[in-house]
KELO-66623 format. One record per residue: residue in three letters; x, y, z of N, C-alpha, C in turn. Coordinates in nm, 3 decimals, m for minus. Each point is the difference from the previous one (the first is absolute). Last residue first. Layout:
BEGIN
r r = ALA	nu = X	nv = Y	nw = Z	cau = X	cav = Y	caw = Z	cu = X	cv = Y	cw = Z .
...
***
This chain:
BEGIN
r r = GLY	nu = 10.645	nv = 19.287	nw = 11.274	cau = 0.129	cav = m0.066	caw = 0.001	cu = 0.111	cv = 0.080	cw = m0.055 .
r r = GLU	nu = m0.478	nv = 0.126	nw = 0.276	cau = 0.060	cav = 0.002	caw = m0.132	cu = 0.141	cv = m0.056	cw = 0.007 .
r r = VAL	nu = m0.396	nv = m0.152	nw = 0.337	cau = 0.097	cav = 0.107	caw = m0.018	cu = 0.060	cv = m0.011	cw = m0.139 .
r r = LEU	nu = m0.474	nv = m0.162	nw = 0.301	cau = 0.097	cav = m0.025	caw = m0.105	cu = 0.094	cv = 0.121	cw = m0.013 .
r r = GLU	nu = m0.376	nv = m0.214	nw = 0.335	cau = 0.095	cav = 0.110	caw = 0.006	cu = 0.112	cv = m0.028	cw = m0.099 .
r r = PHE	nu = m0.535	nv = m0.170	nw = m0.032	cau = 0.136	cav = m0.034	caw = 0.041	cu = 0.088	cv = 0.124	cw = 0.002 .
r r = PHE	nu = m0.461	nv = m0.007	nw = m0.147	cau = m0.006	cav = m0.093	caw = 0.112	cu = 0.137	cv = m0.035	cw = 0.058 .
r r = LYS	nu = m0.087	nv = 0.279	nw = m0.393	cau = m0.054	cav = 0.069	caw = 0.116	cu = m0.007	cv = m0.091	cw = 0.124 .
r r = GLU	nu = 0.138	nv = m0.159	nw = m0.444	cau = 0.103	cav = 0.080	caw = 0.070	cu = m0.053	cv = 0.069	cw = 0.126 .
r r = TYR	nu = m0.239	nv = m0.297	nw = m0.345	cau = 0.036	cav = m0.045	caw = 0.134	cu = 0.095	cv = 0.091	cw = 0.078 .
r r = ASP	nu = m0.193	nv = 0.060	nw = m0.458	cau = m0.102	cav = m0.078	caw = 0.067	cu = 0.035	cv = m0.034	cw = 0.145 .
r r = GLU	nu = 0.296	nv = 0.227	nw = m0.311	cau = m0.106	cav = 0.091	caw = 0.044	cu = m0.108	cv = m0.074	cw = 0.078 .
r r = ILE	nu = 0.358	nv = m0.234	nw = m0.219	cau = 0.039	cav = 0.059	caw = 0.129	cu = m0.108	cv = 0.093	cw = 0.056 .
r r = PRO	nu = m0.111	nv = m0.421	nw = m0.315	cau = 0.044	cav = 0.138	caw = m0.020	cu = 0.025	cv = 0.065	cw = 0.136 .
r r = PHE	nu = 0.065	nv = m0.523	nw = m0.037	cau = m0.110	cav = 0.096	caw = 0.016	cu = 0.054	cv = 0.138	cw = m0.033 .
r r = ALA	nu = 0.221	nv = m0.464	nw = m0.023	cau = 0.010	cav = 0.118	caw = m0.087	cu = m0.122	cv = 0.092	cw = 0.007 .
r r = ASN	nu = 0.129	nv = m0.408	nw = 0.258	cau = m0.110	cav = m0.009	caw = m0.096	cu = m0.010	cv = 0.122	cw = m0.089 .
r r = SER	nu = 0.326	nv = m0.038	nw = 0.345	cau = 0.018	cav = m0.121	caw = m0.080	cu = m0.111	cv = m0.019	cw = m0.102 .
r r = GLU	nu = m0.017	nv = 0.371	nw = 0.309	cau = 0.114	cav = 0.010	caw = m0.090	cu = 0.012	cv = m0.122	cw = m0.091 .
r r = CYS	nu = m0.340	nv = 0.005	nw = 0.333	cau = m0.022	cav = 0.108	caw = m0.096	cu = 0.111	cv = 0.005	cw = m0.104 .
r r = PHE	nu = 0.048	nv = m0.300	nw = 0.357	cau = m0.108	cav = m0.045	caw = m0.088	cu = m0.027	cv = 0.104	cw = m0.108 .
r r = GLU	nu = 0.303	nv = 0.112	nw = 0.338	cau = 0.060	cav = m0.098	caw = m0.092	cu = m0.105	cv = m0.051	cw = m0.098 .
r r = LEU	nu = m0.148	nv = 0.278	nw = 0.346	cau = 0.081	cav = 0.077	caw = m0.096	cu = 0.062	cv = m0.093	cw = m0.103 .
r r = ALA	nu = m0.229	nv = m0.204	nw = 0.350	cau = m0.094	cav = 0.071	caw = m0.086	cu = 0.075	cv = 0.082	cw = m0.105 .
r r = ASP	nu = 0.250	nv = m0.217	nw = 0.331	cau = m0.051	cav = m0.096	caw = m0.096	cu = m0.101	cv = 0.063	cw = m0.096 .
r r = MET	nu = 0.161	nv = 0.264	nw = 0.350	cau = 0.109	cav = m0.029	caw = m0.092	cu = m0.042	cv = m0.100	cw = m0.107 .
r r = LYS	nu = m0.296	nv = 0.099	nw = 0.354	cau = 0.012	cav = 0.116	caw = m0.089	cu = 0.108	cv = m0.024	cw = m0.105 .
r r = SER	nu = m0.228	nv = m0.440	nw = 0.195	cau = 0.073	cav = 0.115	caw = 0.055	cu = 0.002	cv = 0.115	cw = m0.102 .
r r = ILE	nu = m0.410	nv = m0.360	nw = 0.013	cau = 0.141	cav = 0.005	caw = m0.035	cu = 0.063	cv = 0.126	cw = 0.061 .
r r = VAL	nu = m0.467	nv = m0.363	nw = 0.002	cau = 0.057	cav = 0.124	caw = 0.052	cu = 0.151	cv = m0.005	cw = m0.029 .
r r = GLU	nu = m0.411	nv = m0.257	nw = m0.265	cau = 0.127	cav = m0.016	caw = 0.070	cu = 0.054	cv = 0.136	cw = 0.042 .
r r = LEU	nu = m0.459	nv = m0.307	nw = m0.212	cau = 0.049	cav = 0.130	caw = 0.041	cu = 0.125	cv = m0.022	cw = 0.084 .
r r = GLY	nu = m0.321	nv = m0.302	nw = m0.395	cau = 0.051	cav = 0.026	caw = 0.133	cu = 0.045	cv = 0.142	cw = 0.018 .
r r = GLU	nu = m0.209	nv = m0.457	nw = m0.333	cau = 0.011	cav = 0.144	caw = 0.018	cu = 0.050	cv = 0.025	cw = 0.141 .
r r = GLY	nu = m0.013	nv = m0.434	nw = m0.401	cau = m0.026	cav = 0.055	caw = 0.131	cu = 0.011	cv = 0.151	cw = m0.002 .
r r = TRP	nu = 0.008	nv = m0.518	nw = m0.299	cau = m0.019	cav = 0.143	caw = m0.005	cu = m0.028	cv = 0.053	cw = 0.141 .
r r = CYS	nu = 0.231	nv = m0.459	nw = 0.035	cau = m0.096	cav = 0.050	caw = m0.096	cu = m0.004	cv = 0.153	cw = 0.007 .
r r = SER	nu = 0.310	nv = m0.492	nw = 0.147	cau = m0.042	cav = 0.138	caw = 0.025	cu = m0.095	cv = 0.043	cw = m0.111 .
r r = GLY	nu = 0.166	nv = m0.494	nw = 0.259	cau = 0.036	cav = 0.091	caw = m0.109	cu = m0.040	cv = 0.141	cw = 0.037 .
r r = ASN	nu = m0.108	nv = m0.383	nw = 0.268	cau = 0.105	cav = m0.063	caw = m0.082	cu = 0.041	cv = 0.086	cw = m0.118 .
r r = GLY	nu = m0.270	nv = 0.214	nw = 0.337	cau = 0.039	cav = m0.127	caw = 0.061	cu = 0.112	cv = m0.065	cw = m0.078 .
r r = THR	nu = m0.167	nv = 0.424	nw = m0.117	cau = m0.117	cav = m0.089	caw = m0.006	cu = 0.031	cv = m0.136	cw = 0.060 .
r r = SER	nu = 0.182	nv = 0.559	nw = 0.016	cau = 0.030	cav = m0.142	caw = 0.008	cu = m0.129	cv = m0.080	cw = m0.003 .
r r = LYS	nu = 0.082	nv = 0.490	nw = m0.232	cau = m0.053	cav = m0.064	caw = 0.121	cu = 0.029	cv = m0.149	cw = m0.007 .
r r = ALA	nu = 0.230	nv = 0.482	nw = m0.235	cau = m0.055	cav = m0.135	caw = m0.011	cu = m0.047	cv = m0.053	cw = 0.136 .
r r = TRP	nu = 0.229	nv = 0.431	nw = m0.130	cau = m0.134	cav = m0.005	caw = 0.057	cu = m0.064	cv = m0.137	cw = m0.003 .
r r = ARG	nu = 0.432	nv = 0.119	nw = m0.192	cau = 0.011	cav = 0.028	caw = 0.144	cu = m0.135	cv = m0.014	cw = 0.069 .
r r = SER	nu = 0.053	nv = m0.286	nw = m0.444	cau = 0.024	cav = 0.140	caw = 0.036	cu = 0.013	cv = 0.014	cw = 0.149 .
r r = LEU	nu = m0.119	nv = m0.394	nw = m0.285	cau = 0.143	cav = 0.017	caw = 0.024	cu = 0.036	cv = 0.144	cw = 0.034 .
r r = ALA	nu = m0.454	nv = m0.142	nw = m0.097	cau = 0.051	cav = m0.103	caw = 0.091	cu = 0.148	cv = 0.011	cw = 0.029 .
r r = GLY	nu = m0.264	nv = 0.451	nw = m0.157	cau = m0.008	cav = m0.141	caw = m0.032	cu = 0.073	cv = m0.090	cw = 0.100 .
r r = GLY	nu = m0.206	nv = 0.498	nw = 0.135	cau = 0.087	cav = m0.061	caw = m0.098	cu = m0.016	cv = m0.150	cw = m0.010 .
r r = GLU	nu = m0.112	nv = 0.539	nw = 0.252	cau = m0.047	cav = m0.133	caw = m0.030	cu = 0.092	cv = m0.062	cw = m0.104 .
r r = GLY	nu = 0.012	nv = 0.437	nw = 0.399	cau = m0.013	cav = m0.050	caw = m0.136	cu = m0.056	cv = m0.139	cw = m0.010 .
r r = ALA	nu = 0.251	nv = 0.440	nw = 0.313	cau = m0.122	cav = m0.080	caw = m0.010	cu = m0.015	cv = m0.049	cw = m0.142 .
r r = LEU	nu = 0.380	nv = 0.247	nw = 0.376	cau = m0.033	cav = m0.051	caw = m0.132	cu = m0.130	cv = m0.076	cw = 0.010 .
r r = PHE	nu = 0.213	nv = 0.422	nw = 0.323	cau = m0.038	cav = m0.138	caw = m0.019	cu = m0.028	cv = m0.030	cw = m0.147 .
r r = PHE	nu = 0.202	nv = 0.392	nw = 0.407	cau = m0.011	cav = m0.045	caw = m0.137	cu = m0.045	cv = m0.145	cw = m0.003 .
r r = THR	nu = m0.060	nv = 0.438	nw = 0.358	cau = 0.040	cav = m0.139	caw = m0.015	cu = m0.025	cv = m0.046	cw = m0.142 .
r r = GLY	nu = m0.108	nv = 0.442	nw = 0.214	cau = 0.129	cav = m0.017	caw = m0.064	cu = 0.050	cv = m0.142	cw = m0.012 .
r r = LYS	nu = m0.431	nv = 0.202	nw = 0.165	cau = 0.105	cav = 0.005	caw = 0.102	cu = 0.137	cv = m0.029	cw = m0.058 .
r r = LYS	nu = m0.393	nv = m0.017	nw = m0.268	cau = 0.006	cav = 0.137	caw = 0.052	cu = 0.110	cv = 0.016	cw = 0.105 .
r r = THR	nu = 0.079	nv = m0.392	nw = m0.350	cau = m0.110	cav = 0.040	caw = 0.088	cu = 0.016	cv = 0.145	cw = 0.043 .
r r = VAL	nu = 0.165	nv = m0.253	nw = m0.468	cau = 0.048	cav = 0.054	caw = 0.126	cu = m0.121	cv = 0.044	cw = 0.081 .
r r = TYR	nu = 0.121	nv = m0.363	nw = m0.451	cau = m0.081	cav = 0.100	caw = 0.071	cu = 0.074	cv = 0.050	cw = 0.122 .
r r = LEU	nu = 0.048	nv = m0.316	nw = m0.499	cau = 0.066	cav = 0.056	caw = 0.120	cu = m0.088	cv = 0.112	cw = 0.055 .
r r = SER	nu = m0.096	nv = m0.471	nw = m0.322	cau = m0.008	cav = 0.145	caw = 0.017	cu = 0.065	cv = 0.042	cw = 0.131 .
r r = THR	nu = m0.028	nv = m0.444	nw = m0.386	cau = 0.035	cav = 0.049	caw = 0.131	cu = m0.001	cv = 0.153	cw = 0.004 .
r r = ASP	nu = m0.100	nv = m0.483	nw = m0.288	cau = m0.049	cav = 0.138	caw = m0.008	cu = 0.016	cv = 0.057	cw = 0.141 .
r r = GLU	nu = 0.190	nv = m0.454	nw = m0.306	cau = m0.016	cav = 0.070	caw = 0.128	cu = m0.043	cv = 0.143	cw = m0.028 .
r r = TYR	nu = 0.120	nv = m0.533	nw = m0.241	cau = m0.067	cav = 0.131	caw = m0.007	cu = m0.019	cv = 0.059	cw = 0.139 .
r r = ARG	nu = 0.180	nv = m0.443	nw = m0.132	cau = 0.085	cav = 0.100	caw = 0.062	cu = m0.062	cv = 0.140	cw = m0.001 .
r r = PHE	nu = m0.210	nv = m0.383	nw = m0.205	cau = 0.017	cav = m0.033	caw = 0.141	cu = 0.083	cv = 0.104	cw = 0.075 .
r r = ASP	nu = m0.311	nv = 0.099	nw = m0.436	cau = 0.140	cav = m0.029	caw = 0.031	cu = 0.013	cv = m0.026	cw = 0.151 .
r r = SER	nu = m0.404	nv = 0.152	nw = m0.213	cau = 0.016	cav = m0.145	caw = m0.010	cu = 0.141	cv = m0.046	cw = 0.029 .
r r = ARG	nu = m0.133	nv = 0.468	nw = m0.011	cau = m0.052	cav = m0.069	caw = 0.117	cu = 0.010	cv = m0.152	cw = m0.006 .
r r = GLY	nu = 0.355	nv = 0.315	nw = m0.272	cau = m0.145	cav = m0.011	caw = 0.015	cu = m0.042	cv = m0.089	cw = 0.114 .
r r = ASN	nu = 0.465	nv = 0.041	nw = m0.091	cau = m0.063	cav = 0.004	caw = m0.131	cu = m0.150	cv = m0.020	cw = 0.010 .
r r = GLY	nu = 0.381	nv = 0.222	nw = 0.371	cau = m0.046	cav = m0.123	caw = m0.063	cu = m0.071	cv = 0.027	cw = m0.132 .
r r = TYR	nu = 0.001	nv = 0.360	nw = 0.404	cau = 0.110	cav = m0.083	caw = m0.049	cu = m0.063	cv = m0.123	cw = m0.067 .
r r = GLU	nu = m0.136	nv = 0.540	nw = 0.171	cau = m0.044	cav = m0.133	caw = m0.034	cu = 0.120	cv = m0.074	cw = m0.060 .
r r = ARG	nu = m0.076	nv = 0.457	nw = 0.343	cau = 0.072	cav = m0.072	caw = m0.104	cu = m0.061	cv = m0.137	cw = m0.019 .
r r = ASN	nu = m0.090	nv = 0.535	nw = 0.245	cau = m0.037	cav = m0.139	caw = m0.024	cu = 0.088	cv = m0.058	cw = m0.111 .
r r = GLY	nu = m0.039	nv = 0.449	nw = 0.400	cau = 0.024	cav = m0.054	caw = m0.133	cu = m0.033	cv = m0.146	cw = m0.009 .
r r = ILE	nu = m0.123	nv = 0.324	nw = 0.361	cau = 0.123	cav = 0.055	caw = m0.057	cu = 0.024	cv = m0.050	cw = m0.141 .
r r = PHE	nu = m0.440	nv = 0.084	nw = 0.370	cau = 0.056	cav = m0.083	caw = m0.104	cu = 0.126	cv = 0.068	cw = m0.057 .
r r = THR	nu = m0.238	nv = 0.050	nw = 0.497	cau = 0.039	cav = 0.071	caw = m0.121	cu = 0.071	cv = m0.095	cw = m0.095 .
r r = ALA	nu = m0.394	nv = m0.147	nw = 0.366	cau = 0.144	cav = 0.032	caw = m0.011	cu = 0.024	cv = 0.075	cw = m0.131 .
r r = THR	nu = m0.430	nv = m0.178	nw = 0.108	cau = 0.027	cav = 0.120	caw = 0.078	cu = 0.147	cv = 0.043	cw = m0.003 .
r r = GLU	nu = m0.172	nv = m0.393	nw = m0.231	cau = m0.094	cav = 0.107	caw = m0.035	cu = 0.027	cv = 0.130	cw = 0.075 .
r r = THR	nu = 0.238	nv = m0.417	nw = 0.074	cau = 0.042	cav = 0.061	caw = m0.127	cu = m0.091	cv = 0.116	cw = m0.040 .
r r = ASN	nu = 0.128	nv = m0.188	nw = 0.500	cau = m0.112	cav = 0.007	caw = m0.093	cu = 0.044	cv = 0.071	cw = m0.127 .
r r = TYR	nu = 0.156	nv = m0.237	nw = 0.512	cau = 0.052	cav = 0.059	caw = m0.122	cu = m0.110	cv = m0.012	cw = m0.104 .
r r = ILE	nu = 0.062	nv = m0.041	nw = 0.577	cau = m0.080	cav = m0.011	caw = m0.122	cu = 0.068	cv = 0.072	cw = m0.115 .
r r = LYS	nu = 0.202	nv = m0.259	nw = 0.464	cau = m0.024	cav = 0.130	caw = m0.066	cu = m0.075	cv = m0.023	cw = m0.130 .
r r = GLY	nu = 0.172	nv = m0.353	nw = 0.300	cau = m0.101	cav = 0.078	caw = 0.071	cu = m0.027	cv = 0.138	cw = m0.059 .
r r = ASP	nu = 0.305	nv = m0.318	nw = m0.205	cau = 0.048	cav = 0.031	caw = 0.134	cu = m0.096	cv = 0.095	cw = 0.075 .
r r = VAL	nu = m0.172	nv = m0.027	nw = m0.447	cau = 0.136	cav = m0.053	caw = 0.016	cu = 0.050	cv = 0.046	cw = 0.135 .
r r = THR	nu = m0.494	nv = m0.029	nw = m0.321	cau = 0.071	cav = 0.037	caw = 0.123	cu = 0.135	cv = m0.072	cw = 0.001 .
r r = ARG	nu = m0.338	nv = 0.181	nw = m0.429	cau = 0.058	cav = m0.109	caw = 0.079	cu = 0.058	cv = 0.053	cw = 0.130 .
r r = LYS	nu = m0.290	nv = 0.122	nw = m0.495	cau = 0.016	cav = 0.042	caw = 0.139	cu = 0.044	cv = m0.121	cw = 0.081 .
r r = MET	nu = m0.071	nv = 0.202	nw = m0.544	cau = 0.035	cav = m0.111	caw = 0.085	cu = 0.027	cv = 0.056	cw = 0.141 .
***
């Protein structure tokens, strides 16, 4: 997927893939969502995905919503929260964040 946001190009094929999570009970579920986290060469994090009518990726149809896809630029802190809340193995994302031992 390749999109522009605020005049900048974001491309899932050239960015570094960090991890992916699917939510819901299959593609027929209105809440189904397939979302991946990426980071660009310049260190900008973004989510890209697709999902049902009740997902973050839903598209408005005027009087309702339907299946959609999209791309969303997020902060570094939100990217870390996405990794942690989706229980990604730490080895998949620790090199992108300054983590300290507790």
